[in-house]
C-alpha positions in Angstrom: -14.0 -26.9 6.1 -11.9 -24.1 4.6 -11.4 -20.8 6.5 -9.9 -18.1 4.2 -8.4 -15.0 5.9 -8.1 -12.0 3.7 -5.9 -9.2 4.9 -7.2 -5.7 4.0 -5.5 -3.9 1.0 -2.7 -1.4 1.5 -4.1 0.8 4.3 -4.6 4.4 4.9 -4.6 4.2 8.6 -5.5 8.0 9.1 -8.7 7.4 7.2 -9.2 3.7 8.2 -9.6 3.1 4.5 -7.4 2.1 1.5 -4.7 3.8 -0.4 -5.0 4.2 -4.2 -2.9 1.0 -4.5 -5.2 -0.7 -1.9 -8.3 -0.1 -3.9 -6.6 -1.8 -6.9 -5.6 -4.6 -4.7 -9.3 -5.0 -3.6 -10.3 -5.3 -7.3 -7.7 -8.0 -7.8 -9.1 -9.9 -4.8 -12.6 -9.6 -6.2 -11.4 -11.2 -9.5 -10.0 -14.1 -7.6 -12.6 -14.8 -4.9 -15.5 -14.3 -7.2 -14.5 -17.7 -8.8 -15.0 -19.5 -5.5 -18.0 -21.2 -4.2 -18.1 -19.3 -0.8 -20.6 -20.5 1.8 -20.5 -17.5 4.0 -18.7 -14.1 4.1 -17.5 -12.3 7.3 -15.8 -9.0 7.8 -14.0 -7.0 10.6 -16.0 -3.9 11.6 -13.1 -1.6 10.6 -13.2 0.6 7.5 -10.2 -0.8 5.8 -11.5 -4.4 5.9 -15.0 -3.3 4.8 -13.5 -1.4 1.9 -11.4 -4.4 0.8 -14.5 -6.6 1.0 -16.7 -4.2 -1.0 -15.6 -5.0 -4.5 -15.9 -8.8 -3.9 -19.3 -8.5 -2.3 -20.6 -6.3 -5.1 -19.2 -8.5 -7.8 -20.9 -11.6 -6.3 -24.0 -9.9 -5.1 -23.4 -11.0 -1.6 -23.3 -9.6 1.9 -20.9 -10.1 4.8 -21.7 -10.6 8.5 -19.7 -8.3 10.7 -17.6 -10.1 13.4 -16.7 -7.4 16.0 -14.1 -9.8 17.6 -12.2 -9.9 14.3 -11.2 -6.2 14.5 -7.4 -5.6 14.6 -5.8 -6.7 17.8 -4.4 -3.2 18.4 -4.3 -2.8 22.2 -1.3 -0.5 22.7 1.9 -0.8 24.7 5.1 1.1 25.1 8.1 -0.9 23.9 10.9 -0.6 26.5 13.6 -1.0 24.0 12.6 1.2 21.0 10.2 3.5 22.8 7.6 2.7 20.2 4.0 3.3 21.4 1.9 0.8 19.4 0.6 -2.8 18.8 1.7 -5.6 21.0 4.1 -7.1 18.5 7.1 -5.9 16.3 9.6 -6.2 19.2 13.3 -6.5 18.6 14.5 -10.1 18.3 16.7 -10.2 21.4 13.8 -8.9 23.6 10.9 -11.3 22.6 12.8 -14.4 21.7 14.8 -14.4 25.0 11.5 -14.3 27.1 10.2 -17.8 27.7 6.7 -16.5 28.3 6.7 -15.1 24.8 7.4 -18.4 23.2 5.3 -20.9 25.2 1.7 -21.6 24.6 -0.6 -18.8 25.7 1.8 -17.7 28.4 2.7 -14.7 26.3 -0.3 -12.8 27.7 1.4 -12.8 31.1 4.7 -11.2 30.0 5.4 -8.0 31.8 5.1 -5.9 28.7 1.6 -7.3 28.0 0.6 -6.4 31.5 0.9 -2.8 30.6 -2.5 -3.0 28.9 -5.0 -5.3 30.7 -7.1 -5.4 27.5 -4.5 -7.6 25.9 -5.3 -10.6 28.1 -9.0 -10.0 28.3 -9.4 -9.4 24.6 -7.3 -12.5 23.7 -9.6 -14.5 25.9 -12.6 -12.9 24.2 -11.3 -13.8 20.8 -10.6 -17.3 21.8 -14.2 -17.6 23.3 -15.8 -16.2 20.2 -13.7 -18.3 17.8 -14.7 -21.5 19.7 -18.4 -20.5 19.4 -18.0 -19.6 15.7 -16.4 -23.0 14.9 -19.0 -24.8 17.0 -21.7 -23.2 14.8 -20.1 -25.2 11.9 -19.9 -28.4 13.9 -16.3 -28.1 15.3 -16.1 -28.4 19.1 -13.0 -27.4 20.9 -11.5 -30.3 22.9 -8.3 -29.4 24.7 -5.9 -28.5 21.8 -7.9 -30.1 18.9 -11.5 -30.3 17.7 -14.2 -32.9 17.7 -17.0 -33.2 15.1 -19.7 -35.2 16.9 -22.4 -34.7 14.2 -20.2 -35.8 11.2 -19.3 -39.2 10.0 -16.1 -40.7 11.5 -13.1 -41.4 9.3 -10.0 -43.5 9.2 -7.2 -42.2 7.1 -3.9 -43.5 8.4 -1.5 -41.9 5.9 -1.2 -38.9 3.6 -1.7 -39.1 -0.2 1.2 -40.6 -1.9 1.6 -39.9 -5.7 0.8 -43.0 -7.6 -0.8 -44.7 -4.6 -4.3 -45.2 -5.8 -5.4 -46.6 -2.3 -4.5 -43.5 -0.4 -6.2 -41.3 -3.1 -9.3 -43.3 -2.9 -9.4 -42.9 0.8 -9.7 -39.1 0.6 -13.3 -38.1 1.2 -15.3 -36.0 -1.1 -15.4 -32.5 0.4 -17.0 -30.6 -2.4 -19.9 -29.6 0.0 -17.7 -28.5 2.9 -18.2 -24.9 4.1 -15.9 -22.3 2.5 -15.7 -19.3 4.8 -14.1 -16.0 3.8 -13.1 -13.4 6.5 -11.9 -9.9 5.5 -9.7 -8.8 8.4 -6.2 -7.8 9.5 -2.6 -9.1 10.1 -2.5 -9.2 13.8 -6.0 -10.7 14.4 -5.3 -13.4 11.8 -2.2 -14.4 13.6 -4.0 -14.4 17.0 -6.8 -16.7 15.5 -4.1 -18.9 13.9 -2.4 -19.1 17.3 -5.6 -20.5 18.7 -6.3 -22.9 15.9 -2.8 -24.3 15.6 -1.6 -23.9 19.3 1.3 -21.8 18.2 2.3 -18.8 20.5 1.1 -15.4 19.0 4.6 -13.8 19.1 6.0 -16.6 17.0 3.5 -16.0 14.3 3.6 -12.2 14.3 7.4 -12.1 14.2 7.9 -15.2 12.0 5.4 -14.6 9.2 4.5 -11.6 7.0 1.0 -11.4 5.6 1.1 -8.7 2.9 -1.9 -6.4 2.4 -4.6 -8.0 0.2 -3.0 -11.4 0.9 -5.0 -14.7 1.3 -4.3 -17.3 4.0 -6.0 -20.6 3.6 -6.7 -22.9 6.6 -8.3 -26.3 6.1 -9.8 -28.7 8.6 -8.4 -32.2 8.4 -10.8 -35.0 9.7 -8.8 -38.1 9.4 -9.3 -40.2 12.5 -12.6 -41.0 14.1 -14.4 -37.7 14.9 -11.2 -35.8 15.6 -10.2 -32.7 13.6 -7.3 -30.4 13.4 -6.6 -27.3 11.2 -3.7 -27.0 8.9 -2.5 -24.0 6.9 -2.6 -24.7 3.1 -1.4 -21.2 2.0 -0.1 -18.2 4.0 0.1 -14.7 2.8 -0.6 -15.7 -0.9 -0.6 -12.8 -3.4 -0.8 -14.7 -6.7 -3.8 -12.5 -7.6 -1.7 -9.4 -7.3 1.3 -10.7 -9.3 -0.7 -11.9 -12.2 -2.2 -8.4 -12.5 1.1 -6.6 -12.3 0.5 -5.1 -8.9 3.5 -4.7 -6.6 3.5 -6.3 -3.1 3.0 -3.6 -0.5 5.5 -3.8 2.4 3.0 -2.5 4.9 3.5 -4.5 8.2 7.0 -5.7 7.2 10.7 -4.6 8.0 12.0 -5.8 4.7 11.2 -5.3 1.0 8.8 -8.1 -0.2 10.3 -10.5 -2.7 8.6 -9.5 -6.1 8.4 -12.9 -7.7 
């Protein structure tokens, strides 16, 4: 199973839409995604995600199912250091990295700053619940910190593919018919979902990774032992489709200038 998260194009937050650059980025995405064999399309209910999806869906004559729980995770707090009133990430390094709750499992929701807004914990739990149900609909059942695929054939792959090792290459299963899922969404909610899939604390993802506007993040299930499965990121924040079309990488969501190459 491949789950592909597409962050919306450069945003016009005031209009909940896209900037002129963002619309060009959406067209670049359409050129790339339209070459894929996509099983199902999904989209956040927010305008900037829908607008990003529109050129792709039109080009492929497809429709997307709206997932309300994939809206941006924008439950606001007041930053005690900077005074910023905004999303529950983008804290200064000394503040978040020195707090054990922020760097351990799902304990980050119990950090004092997160308690400012009770919706943070309740909506995190809601996202986890909906994600588990979503994956279950494709045959992946959450079992503690990994997944079971009870209705799929068991596998036994003891080692990764080694170049030149025909035996390991032959052991890789044919996954040409696996579902390919594309979700048009946002930076924060993508990191939140990844935190659930990969068992990595949400603050580590939001502060450690930048997903540019119109970027693509590819997550693949790996079924290699019995009926157990885990998810692994194959690409994160990929903007190849922008670079080959001469489009600059938007810094929206970053505190540094993106590398242009």
